[in-house]
C-alpha positions as CSV (number, residue, x, y, z in Angstrom):
1,M,-3.9,-30.7,67.5
2,H,-4.2,-31.3,63.7
3,R,-3.2,-35.0,62.9
4,L,-0.4,-35.3,60.8
5,H,-0.6,-36.5,57.8
6,I,2.7,-38.2,56.5
7,G,3.2,-39.7,53.0
8,I,5.6,-42.7,52.4
9,A,7.3,-42.6,49.6
10,G,8.9,-45.9,48.9
11,A,6.6,-48.7,50.8
12,G,9.4,-51.0,51.2
13,A,10.4,-52.4,54.4
14,V,11.9,-49.7,56.0
15,G,8.6,-47.3,54.2
16,C,6.3,-49.7,56.0
17,H,8.0,-50.3,59.5
18,Y,8.0,-46.6,59.9
19,G,4.5,-45.8,58.5
20,S,3.2,-48.5,60.7
21,R,5.0,-47.4,63.6
22,L,3.3,-43.7,63.2
23,L,0.3,-45.1,62.5
24,Q,0.1,-46.8,66.1
25,A,0.8,-42.7,67.1
26,G,-2.3,-41.9,65.4
27,C,-0.9,-40.2,62.4
28,H,-3.0,-40.1,59.3
29,V,-0.4,-42.5,56.8
30,T,-0.5,-42.9,53.1
31,F,1.7,-45.9,51.3
32,L,3.0,-45.2,48.2
33,A,4.1,-48.7,46.8
34,R,3.6,-50.9,43.6
35,G,2.9,-54.2,42.3
36,A,1.8,-57.4,44.5
37,H,3.0,-55.8,47.5
38,L,0.4,-52.6,46.9
39,Q,-2.1,-55.2,46.1
40,A,-1.4,-57.0,49.0
41,L,-1.5,-53.9,51.1
42,Q,-4.8,-52.9,49.9
43,R,-6.4,-56.5,49.8
44,D,-4.6,-57.6,53.3
45,G,-3.6,-54.8,55.0
46,L,0.0,-54.5,56.1
47,H,1.5,-57.6,58.2
48,H,4.4,-56.1,60.9
49,Q,6.4,-58.8,62.3
50,T,8.6,-56.7,64.8
51,L,10.9,-57.4,68.2
52,T,7.9,-57.3,70.2
53,G,5.3,-58.8,68.6
54,T,2.8,-59.4,65.5
55,H,0.4,-56.8,64.0
56,R,-1.9,-56.2,61.2
57,F,-3.3,-53.0,60.2
58,T,-5.7,-51.6,57.3
59,V,-3.7,-49.2,55.6
60,T,-3.9,-46.4,53.0
61,A,-2.0,-47.9,50.0
62,T,-1.8,-46.4,46.2
63,D,0.4,-46.1,43.2
64,Q,-0.6,-42.5,42.7
65,P,1.7,-40.0,43.7
66,A,-1.6,-37.4,43.5
67,A,-2.3,-39.2,47.1
68,L,0.4,-37.5,48.3
69,A,-0.6,-34.2,48.0
70,D,-2.7,-33.4,51.2
71,C,0.6,-34.7,53.0
72,D,2.5,-32.5,56.0
73,V,5.3,-34.9,55.9
74,V,6.7,-37.1,53.4
75,L,9.3,-40.0,54.0
76,L,11.6,-40.6,50.9
77,C,11.8,-44.2,51.6
78,C,12.8,-45.9,48.4
79,K,16.3,-46.8,47.8
80,M,19.1,-45.0,45.9
81,T,18.5,-46.8,42.8
82,G,14.9,-45.7,42.5
83,L,15.3,-42.1,43.9
84,P,15.5,-40.2,40.2
85,A,12.3,-41.8,39.1
86,M,10.5,-41.5,42.4
87,L,11.2,-37.8,42.4
88,A,10.2,-37.5,38.7
89,A,7.2,-39.0,39.5
90,L,6.3,-36.5,42.9
91,Q,6.9,-33.4,40.5
92,G,3.7,-31.1,41.0
93,Q,1.9,-33.8,43.2
94,L,3.1,-32.3,46.9
95,R,1.9,-29.3,48.7
96,S,4.4,-26.3,47.8
97,D,5.2,-26.4,51.8
98,A,5.5,-30.3,52.8
99,L,8.5,-31.2,54.6
100,L,10.5,-33.5,52.9
101,I,12.4,-36.4,54.9
102,T,15.5,-38.8,52.8
103,L,16.1,-41.8,54.2
104,Q,18.4,-43.2,51.4
105,N,21.6,-44.9,52.0
106,G,24.9,-43.3,50.7
107,V,25.4,-39.5,51.0
108,E,23.9,-37.9,48.0
109,A,20.2,-38.1,48.2
110,P,19.3,-34.8,50.4
111,A,21.3,-32.8,47.7
112,A,19.4,-35.0,44.9
113,V,16.1,-34.1,46.6
114,A,17.1,-30.4,47.2
115,A,17.6,-29.7,43.5
116,A,14.5,-31.3,43.0
117,F,12.2,-29.4,45.3
118,P,14.3,-26.1,46.1
119,Q,11.7,-24.6,47.7
120,H,10.7,-27.2,50.4
121,P,12.3,-27.3,53.4
122,I,14.4,-30.8,53.6
123,I,15.5,-32.9,56.4
124,A,18.7,-35.3,56.0
125,G,17.9,-38.7,57.6
126,T,19.7,-42.1,58.7
127,A,17.8,-45.5,59.7
128,F,19.5,-47.6,61.9
129,I,17.3,-50.8,61.4
130,G,17.2,-54.4,60.2
131,A,14.0,-54.7,58.3
132,R,13.0,-57.0,55.3
133,R,9.7,-57.7,53.1
134,T,9.0,-61.5,53.9
135,A,6.1,-61.9,51.3
136,P,4.0,-58.8,49.6
137,G,2.5,-57.0,52.4
138,A,4.4,-58.5,54.7
139,I,7.4,-56.8,56.7
140,L,9.9,-58.0,59.4
141,H,11.8,-56.0,61.8
142,S,14.5,-57.5,63.0
143,A,17.2,-55.1,64.6
144,A,17.4,-51.5,65.7
145,G,14.6,-49.1,64.3
146,G,16.7,-45.2,65.3
147,L,16.5,-42.4,63.3
148,R,18.5,-39.5,63.1
149,L,17.6,-36.5,61.6
150,A,19.0,-33.0,60.6
151,S,18.2,-30.2,58.9
152,W,19.9,-29.8,55.2
153,R,22.0,-26.9,54.5
154,E,19.5,-23.8,55.0
155,S,16.3,-26.0,53.6
156,G,15.1,-27.5,56.6
157,Q,14.1,-25.7,60.1
158,Q,14.5,-27.5,62.9
159,T,12.3,-25.6,64.6
160,D,9.2,-26.6,62.1
161,P,6.3,-27.1,63.9
162,R,5.7,-30.6,61.6
163,L,9.0,-32.0,62.5
164,E,8.3,-31.6,66.2
165,Q,5.0,-33.3,65.2
166,L,7.2,-35.9,63.9
167,L,9.4,-36.3,66.6
168,A,6.7,-36.7,68.9
169,A,4.7,-39.1,67.6
170,L,8.3,-41.1,67.0
171,H,8.4,-41.2,70.7
172,A,5.0,-42.0,71.3
173,A,5.6,-45.0,68.9
174,D,8.9,-45.7,70.7
175,V,11.2,-45.5,67.7
176,P,14.4,-44.0,69.2
177,T,15.0,-40.7,67.1
178,R,17.7,-38.0,67.7
179,L,18.3,-34.4,65.9
180,E,22.0,-33.7,64.6
181,S,23.5,-30.6,64.4
182,D,25.6,-31.7,61.3
183,A,23.8,-33.5,58.3
184,D,27.1,-34.3,56.6
185,A,28.9,-36.3,60.0
186,M,25.2,-38.0,60.4
187,L,25.0,-39.2,57.0
188,W,28.6,-40.7,56.6
189,R,28.4,-42.1,60.2
190,K,25.5,-44.1,58.1
191,L,28.0,-44.6,55.6
192,L,30.7,-46.3,57.1
193,W,28.8,-48.9,58.5
194,N,27.3,-50.0,55.0
195,C,31.0,-49.7,53.8
196,G,31.8,-52.2,55.9
197,F,29.2,-54.4,56.8
198,N,26.6,-53.8,53.4
199,A,28.9,-55.7,50.6
200,M,30.2,-58.3,52.9
201,T,27.0,-59.5,54.7
202,A,25.8,-59.9,51.0
203,L,28.7,-61.7,49.9
204,T,29.3,-64.3,52.6
205,R,25.4,-64.7,53.3
206,Q,26.0,-63.9,57.0
207,Y,24.4,-61.5,59.2
208,A,26.4,-58.3,59.9
209,K,26.8,-59.7,63.6
210,Q,28.4,-62.8,62.2
211,V,30.3,-61.0,60.1
212,A,31.9,-58.7,63.2
213,A,32.5,-61.7,65.5
214,D,34.9,-63.2,62.6
215,A,38.2,-62.1,63.2
216,E,39.3,-62.4,59.6
217,L,36.0,-60.8,58.0
218,C,35.9,-57.9,60.9
219,A,39.8,-57.2,59.8
220,L,38.3,-56.6,56.2
221,V,35.5,-54.2,57.8
222,R,37.6,-52.2,59.6
223,E,39.7,-51.9,56.7
224,A,37.0,-50.4,53.9
225,M,35.6,-48.3,57.1
226,A,39.2,-46.7,57.5
227,E,39.3,-46.1,53.5
228,A,35.8,-44.2,54.0
229,V,37.2,-42.6,57.2
230,S,40.7,-41.2,55.4
231,V,37.9,-39.7,52.8
232,A,35.5,-38.1,54.9
233,Q,38.6,-36.1,56.8
234,R,40.0,-35.3,54.0
235,A,36.5,-33.6,52.8
236,G,36.1,-32.1,56.3
237,I,33.9,-34.6,57.5
238,A,33.8,-35.0,61.4
239,I,34.0,-38.9,61.9
240,G,37.4,-41.1,62.9
241,Q,38.2,-44.3,64.5
242,E,35.8,-43.8,67.3
243,D,33.1,-44.2,65.3
244,I,34.6,-47.7,63.5
245,D,34.9,-48.9,67.1
246,K,31.4,-47.8,67.6
247,H,30.0,-49.4,64.8
248,I,32.0,-52.9,65.7
249,A,30.8,-53.0,69.2
250,V,27.0,-51.8,68.4
251,T,26.7,-54.5,65.4
252,L,28.0,-57.2,67.9
253,A,25.5,-56.8,69.8
254,M,22.5,-56.7,67.0
255,G,19.8,-59.1,65.7
256,E,20.0,-60.8,62.9
257,V,20.8,-57.9,59.9
258,K,19.7,-59.0,56.6
259,T,21.8,-56.0,54.8
260,S,19.9,-54.7,51.9
261,M,22.8,-55.5,49.4
262,W,21.9,-59.0,50.3
263,Q,18.3,-59.0,50.0
264,D,19.1,-57.3,46.5
265,L,21.0,-59.8,45.2
266,E,18.4,-62.4,46.5
267,A,15.5,-60.4,44.6
268,D,18.1,-60.4,41.3
269,Q,17.9,-56.7,41.7
270,R,20.5,-53.8,41.2
271,T,22.1,-53.2,44.6
272,E,23.4,-49.5,46.1
273,V,27.1,-50.5,46.2
274,D,27.6,-47.5,43.4
275,F,26.4,-45.2,46.3
276,I,27.9,-47.0,49.2
277,N,31.3,-48.6,48.8
278,G,31.6,-47.2,45.2
279,T,31.1,-43.5,46.6
280,I,34.5,-44.2,48.6
281,V,36.3,-45.4,45.3
282,R,35.4,-42.4,43.3
283,Q,36.3,-39.5,46.2
284,A,39.7,-41.3,47.0
285,S,40.6,-41.9,43.1
286,A,39.5,-37.9,42.6
287,L,41.8,-37.2,45.9
288,Q,44.5,-39.9,44.5
289,I,44.3,-42.0,48.1
290,P,44.1,-45.5,47.8
291,A,40.7,-47.0,48.7
292,P,41.5,-51.1,47.0
293,I,39.2,-52.8,49.7
294,N,36.2,-50.6,48.7
295,R,36.9,-51.2,45.2
296,M,37.5,-55.1,45.6
297,L,33.9,-54.9,47.4
298,T,32.5,-52.6,44.4
299,A,33.9,-55.2,41.6
300,L,32.6,-58.1,43.4
301,I,28.9,-57.2,43.9
302,H,28.8,-55.8,40.4
303,A,30.3,-59.3,39.4
304,Q,27.2,-60.8,41.2
305,E,24.8,-58.7,39.8
306,Q,26.2,-59.4,36.5
307,Q,25.8,-63.3,37.5
308,L,22.0,-63.5,38.6
309,S,21.0,-61.2,35.8
310,R,22.7,-64.3,33.5
311,Q,20.3,-66.8,35.4
């Protein structure tokens, strides 16, 4: 059987976690990274601390997009804030039939990738994972880790043999993965969790499970999620109150999830709030329905970004 060559476009915490897992499953993996993190990966390999132990791997890492030219599958793992630049860098560098998989927060990535690569098969994905970079070349996986994947419009083929091979590799690597039939509902369910917990954890500096266990904070989480459900349902997206309840229950049982916005604020980086809570604010405004909690969370995160940039 052909050894699957996988490109990790954006080798941060999420990309390195899944890349590490796929290496363990026998795939050929190329990491696209930059800066001190790239230098550490090239010099010392990837140090991956997981829920079951600590591993170190020698990896193929580069800052040259052309190194992904032979990849069968490319996992787009950069943040939404970096996606336009990543797509521009990959133009003309990939195989014409490379299977592209989006793992960004929010609901906008698959359409953006389809616009940039209209001839490529595209799979929308969501990653439910607690992971963060603890030092250049070092990743900590602290909670969850499951993937959900769904064909995007008519571009992706769930019968693509490369997707089947990827699913087999993920299964061999103990990554819980499920194919979904409704990409929009899948993306909105992940957005729902992020609307409730991502900004809230960043503002309070508390793990998601701590926020869920606090009655007053959890009430705000539920309100933010309810606003997202209202917007989604007006757009015909099949999510509801039961999804809110499931997210709260799962979060209470989680490990220590340090969300992406929390990590970004600590690193004095722009957050993805405009693609998460901000999405609800914009769509609610267009529909002329209220979204005061998401509006508040968006404004507070923007204020934090501005404060940090002045320090």
